[in-house]
Residue frames relative to the residue before (quaternion, step in Angstrom):
aa qw qx qy qz dx dy dz
M 1.0000 0.0000 0.0000 0.0000 0.00 0.00 0.00
P 0.5205 -0.6543 0.4632 0.2941 3.52 -1.05 0.69
P 0.6633 -0.5775 0.3025 0.3675 3.65 -0.91 0.76
F 0.6598 0.5130 -0.2995 0.4602 3.44 1.11 -0.87
L 0.6523 0.4673 -0.3221 0.5024 3.72 1.02 -0.65
A 0.6167 0.5457 -0.3416 0.4530 3.53 0.99 -0.68
G 0.6472 0.5007 -0.2935 0.4942 3.59 1.03 -0.92
L 0.6695 0.5094 -0.2912 0.4555 3.58 0.91 -0.99
S 0.6270 0.5297 -0.3214 0.4722 3.64 1.03 -0.91
K 0.6979 0.4693 -0.2979 0.4516 3.58 0.92 -0.78
A 0.6483 0.5042 -0.3053 0.4819 3.56 1.06 -0.72
L 0.7181 0.4095 -0.2470 0.5057 3.61 1.05 -0.56
E 0.2944 -0.7609 0.5019 0.2870 3.52 1.39 -0.24
C 0.6855 0.3494 -0.3166 0.5548 3.79 0.79 0.89
A 0.6074 -0.5738 0.4305 0.3413 3.53 -1.23 0.75
V 0.0380 -0.7412 0.6691 0.0378 3.52 -1.05 0.85
G 0.2005 -0.8205 0.5308 0.0692 3.58 -0.37 1.28
R 0.7158 -0.4344 0.3534 0.4172 3.54 -1.38 0.13
D 0.6510 0.5341 -0.3501 0.4103 3.51 1.04 -0.85
A 0.5783 0.5722 -0.4067 0.4155 3.71 1.07 -0.10
I 0.5818 0.5868 -0.3699 0.4247 3.57 1.22 -0.40
Q 0.2880 -0.7572 0.5631 0.1631 3.49 -1.01 0.94
P 0.6214 -0.5550 0.3941 0.3881 3.60 -1.14 0.52
L 0.6395 -0.5417 0.3749 0.3963 3.65 -1.07 0.59
P 0.6953 0.4507 -0.3518 0.4355 3.66 0.70 -1.02
E 0.6265 0.5201 -0.3523 0.4614 3.64 0.97 -0.70
T 0.6580 0.5120 -0.2959 0.4662 3.66 1.00 -0.75
D 0.5941 0.5017 -0.3781 0.5024 3.54 1.10 -0.47
L 0.6379 0.5143 -0.3442 0.4584 3.60 0.78 -0.76
L 0.6519 0.5508 -0.2918 0.4318 3.53 1.00 -0.95
W 0.6289 0.5087 -0.2982 0.5067 3.59 1.11 -0.89
K 0.6501 0.4997 -0.3357 0.4636 3.62 0.89 -0.71
I 0.6703 0.4886 -0.2871 0.4791 3.63 0.83 -0.92
Y 0.6229 0.5264 -0.3020 0.4937 3.58 1.03 -0.90
G 0.6964 0.4808 -0.2927 0.4452 3.64 0.77 -0.87
D 0.6168 0.5306 -0.3186 0.4863 3.54 1.10 -0.71
G 0.6706 0.4651 -0.3075 0.4892 3.69 0.94 -0.87
Y 0.6705 0.4886 -0.3374 0.4448 3.53 0.81 -0.80
G 0.6216 0.5091 -0.3608 0.4735 3.63 0.98 -0.59
Q 0.6086 0.5379 -0.3535 0.4641 3.57 0.94 -0.59
A 0.6804 0.4909 -0.3029 0.4521 3.55 0.90 -0.92
R 0.6031 0.5831 -0.3466 0.4197 3.58 1.10 -0.81
V 0.7632 0.3855 -0.1985 0.4791 3.52 1.00 -0.80
G 0.5591 -0.6549 0.3744 0.3438 3.53 1.34 0.25
A 0.2557 0.7846 -0.5326 0.1880 3.62 1.06 0.54
A 0.6714 -0.4894 0.3721 0.4137 3.54 -1.26 0.34
W 0.8287 0.1649 -0.2035 0.4946 3.39 -1.18 0.72
S 0.5666 0.5341 -0.4098 0.4751 3.52 0.91 1.00
Y 0.0468 -0.7670 0.6367 0.0648 3.55 -1.27 0.40
R 0.1090 0.7939 -0.5953 0.0584 3.51 -0.92 0.75
Q 0.0352 -0.8050 0.5869 -0.0795 3.53 -0.95 1.06
I 0.2481 -0.7158 0.6385 0.1355 3.49 -1.02 0.95
F 0.1332 -0.7870 0.5992 0.0614 3.50 -1.05 0.91
S 0.3724 -0.7221 0.5376 0.2255 3.59 -0.69 0.97
E 0.6866 -0.4409 0.3599 0.4525 3.60 -1.26 0.13
A 0.6440 0.5263 -0.3113 0.4598 3.59 0.96 -0.87
E 0.7450 0.3964 -0.2404 0.4797 3.62 0.96 -0.75
A 0.4159 0.7756 -0.4225 0.2170 3.55 1.23 -0.19
T 0.5834 0.5828 -0.3644 0.4327 3.58 1.25 -0.52
N 0.5662 0.5632 -0.3921 0.4566 3.71 1.24 -0.02
V 0.5858 0.6446 -0.3854 0.3045 3.53 0.96 -0.69
S 0.6724 0.4722 -0.3002 0.4846 3.69 0.92 -0.98
P 0.6752 0.4565 -0.3583 0.4553 3.72 0.57 -0.73
M 0.6498 0.5191 -0.3405 0.4387 3.63 0.91 -0.70
L 0.6929 0.4742 -0.2704 0.4711 3.55 1.01 -0.93
E 0.6130 0.5233 -0.3584 0.4711 3.48 1.14 -0.61
R 0.6060 0.5375 -0.3215 0.4904 3.67 0.96 -0.68
L 0.7000 0.4576 -0.2900 0.4653 3.51 0.87 -0.94
S 0.6389 0.5243 -0.3780 0.4173 3.58 1.00 -0.61
I 0.5866 0.5422 -0.3873 0.4603 3.60 1.18 -0.47
S 0.6735 0.5333 -0.2843 0.4256 3.60 1.02 -0.80
L 0.7880 0.3327 -0.1675 0.4902 3.48 1.12 -0.70
V 0.1852 0.8519 -0.4760 0.1155 3.46 1.29 0.64
E 0.6914 0.4902 -0.2582 0.4637 3.63 1.14 -0.57
E 0.6045 0.6013 -0.3360 0.4001 3.59 1.24 -0.28
T 0.1323 -0.7247 0.6737 0.0592 3.39 -1.42 0.79
A 0.0410 -0.8098 0.5839 -0.0392 3.54 -0.94 0.88
F 0.4839 -0.6046 0.5578 0.2987 3.51 -1.52 -0.03
L 0.2638 -0.7420 0.6033 0.1261 3.52 -0.79 1.03
L 0.1559 -0.7850 0.5967 0.0587 3.59 -0.81 1.07
T 0.0249 0.8215 -0.5692 0.0227 3.55 -0.39 1.06
K 0.6928 -0.4145 0.3576 0.4694 3.54 -1.25 -0.09
Q 0.6320 0.5467 -0.2852 0.4695 3.53 1.17 -0.78
S 0.5107 0.6819 -0.4016 0.3360 3.64 1.21 -0.50
E 0.6592 0.5147 -0.3319 0.4363 3.62 0.95 -0.69
I 0.6507 0.4639 -0.2993 0.5213 3.55 1.33 -0.21
C 0.8585 0.1823 -0.0373 0.4779 3.46 0.66 -1.19
G 0.5997 -0.5751 0.3507 0.4320 3.62 1.27 -0.14
A 0.6034 -0.5338 0.4392 0.3976 3.48 -1.27 0.27
V 0.3469 -0.7726 0.5114 0.1458 3.56 -1.24 0.55
E 0.3701 -0.7289 0.5268 0.2326 3.67 -0.52 0.95
V 0.0725 0.7942 -0.5962 0.0925 3.62 -0.73 1.02
D 0.4853 -0.5873 0.5648 0.3172 3.42 -1.49 0.29
V 0.4394 -0.7436 0.4390 0.2476 3.55 -0.59 1.29
S 0.6385 0.5227 -0.3675 0.4290 3.60 0.82 -0.73
N 0.6722 0.4891 -0.3046 0.4650 3.60 0.79 -0.94
L 0.6338 0.5392 -0.3178 0.4545 3.56 1.01 -0.93
L 0.6808 0.4766 -0.2908 0.4742 3.68 0.95 -0.90
R 0.6285 0.5228 -0.3423 0.4631 3.60 1.08 -0.46
H 0.7670 0.3037 -0.1574 0.5429 3.59 1.23 -0.59
W 0.2275 0.8289 -0.4970 0.1187 3.57 1.21 0.50
K 0.5912 0.5617 -0.3657 0.4485 3.75 0.95 -0.61
S 0.7015 0.4437 -0.2948 0.4734 3.54 0.78 -0.92
V 0.6282 0.5025 -0.3661 0.4678 3.67 0.95 -0.51
I 0.6439 0.5358 -0.3273 0.4373 3.49 0.97 -0.76
S 0.6237 0.5278 -0.2974 0.4938 3.47 1.15 -0.87
L 0.6505 0.4915 -0.3192 0.4831 3.65 0.95 -0.71
D 0.7993 0.3611 -0.1852 0.4432 3.58 0.72 -0.99
G 0.6514 -0.5461 0.2998 0.4331 3.59 1.24 -0.35
D 0.8461 -0.1839 0.1645 0.4724 3.44 0.49 -1.12
S 0.8060 0.1607 -0.0693 0.5654 3.66 1.26 -0.22
V 0.2368 -0.6675 0.6790 0.1934 3.48 -1.51 0.24
R 0.0607 -0.7614 0.6441 -0.0414 3.44 -0.96 1.17
I 0.1200 0.7924 -0.5961 0.0493 3.56 -0.72 0.96
I 0.1163 -0.7349 0.6609 0.0980 3.61 -1.23 0.49
S 0.5603 -0.6486 0.4141 0.3065 3.49 -1.00 0.91
K 0.6342 -0.5531 0.3730 0.3910 3.62 -1.08 0.39
D 0.6916 0.4372 -0.2591 0.5133 3.57 1.19 -0.64
R 0.4488 -0.7569 0.3662 0.3027 3.56 1.48 0.16
T 0.5794 0.6192 -0.3585 0.3903 3.60 1.24 0.34
Q 0.7143 0.3817 -0.1960 0.5528 3.63 1.38 -0.16
G 0.0266 0.8223 -0.5684 -0.0081 3.61 -1.03 0.52
L 0.0803 -0.7752 0.6249 0.0468 3.45 -1.31 0.32
L 0.0722 -0.7310 0.6780 0.0265 3.52 -1.25 0.83
I 0.0246 -0.6989 0.7148 0.0079 3.46 -1.26 0.86
D 0.0056 -0.8163 0.5733 -0.0708 3.56 -0.36 1.34
F 0.1745 -0.7898 0.5866 0.0421 3.50 -0.90 1.12
N 0.0131 -0.7968 0.6039 -0.0130 3.46 -0.80 1.09
P 0.2192 -0.8399 0.4721 0.1538 3.66 0.32 1.30
D 0.7128 0.4748 -0.2720 0.4388 3.67 1.00 -0.71
D 0.6769 0.4619 -0.3039 0.4859 3.62 1.15 0.02
R 0.2475 -0.8032 0.5178 0.1596 3.62 -0.39 1.02
N 0.6872 0.4510 -0.3133 0.4757 3.58 1.10 -0.41
W 0.7587 0.2545 -0.1173 0.5881 3.67 1.16 -0.66
H 0.0736 0.8566 -0.5051 0.0750 3.61 0.95 1.06
Y 0.7828 0.0071 0.0035 0.6223 3.61 1.00 -0.85
E 0.1241 -0.7078 0.6886 0.0974 3.40 -1.40 0.65
I 0.0535 -0.7357 0.6737 0.0454 3.40 -1.14 0.92
A 0.0102 0.7763 -0.6291 0.0396 3.60 -0.89 0.98
V 0.0199 0.7922 -0.6095 0.0256 3.54 -0.90 0.92
W 0.0284 0.8051 -0.5922 -0.0166 3.58 -0.94 0.59
G 0.5715 0.5522 -0.4757 0.3770 3.63 -1.29 0.51
T 0.5777 -0.6395 0.3991 0.3131 3.45 -1.20 0.72
R 0.6637 0.4590 -0.3483 0.4769 3.70 1.08 -0.20
W 0.7545 0.4535 -0.2111 0.4249 3.53 0.76 -1.05
T 0.6218 0.5687 -0.3551 0.4048 3.66 1.01 -0.77
P 0.6967 0.4204 -0.3493 0.4646 3.71 0.75 -0.85
Q 0.6330 0.5283 -0.3647 0.4327 3.61 0.94 -0.54
A 0.6635 0.4721 -0.3468 0.4655 3.62 1.05 -0.50
I 0.6469 0.5161 -0.3375 0.4486 3.50 1.09 -0.63
T 0.5886 0.5724 -0.3310 0.4651 3.46 1.16 -0.67
A 0.6757 0.4822 -0.2694 0.4882 3.53 0.96 -1.13
L 0.6433 0.5058 -0.3369 0.4656 3.68 0.92 -0.57
S 0.6822 0.4881 -0.2999 0.4542 3.55 0.91 -0.96
A 0.6422 0.5304 -0.3399 0.4367 3.70 1.08 -0.31
L 0.4753 0.6528 -0.4315 0.4022 3.56 1.29 0.02
P 0.5389 -0.6320 0.4421 0.3386 3.56 -1.13 0.72
């Protein structure tokens, strides 16, 4: 198993095989669609949610993502990593990925980026360890995932 897949399998606590890797031309298209969706979330387009968490608010991120993982239990998506430009996007179970998001960030460096298998939903978890005011960014877009993210956030104390 290539080192990247071995590391991802360890981070997700489940085997990720070569068959989960998407071809590079498909990955390039996924990056483009992801970028367009994230751009819409950044400007507050309909069916998007974006929140910045300061270092003091960072304790809210894990509970929110745990709740979101329960809501998205039936979803499959493509994980876009820094390695994706070399090996391709990786098909993953969204719920499992959200339960292991910190391990995936540690593996990839600073973020988790996923786009749904049907290419209509997306999510970014961005970690900025050196910025106390912009410690985490969570962005979600799409008609299925956005309401789930808002519900998960509203359940926080």
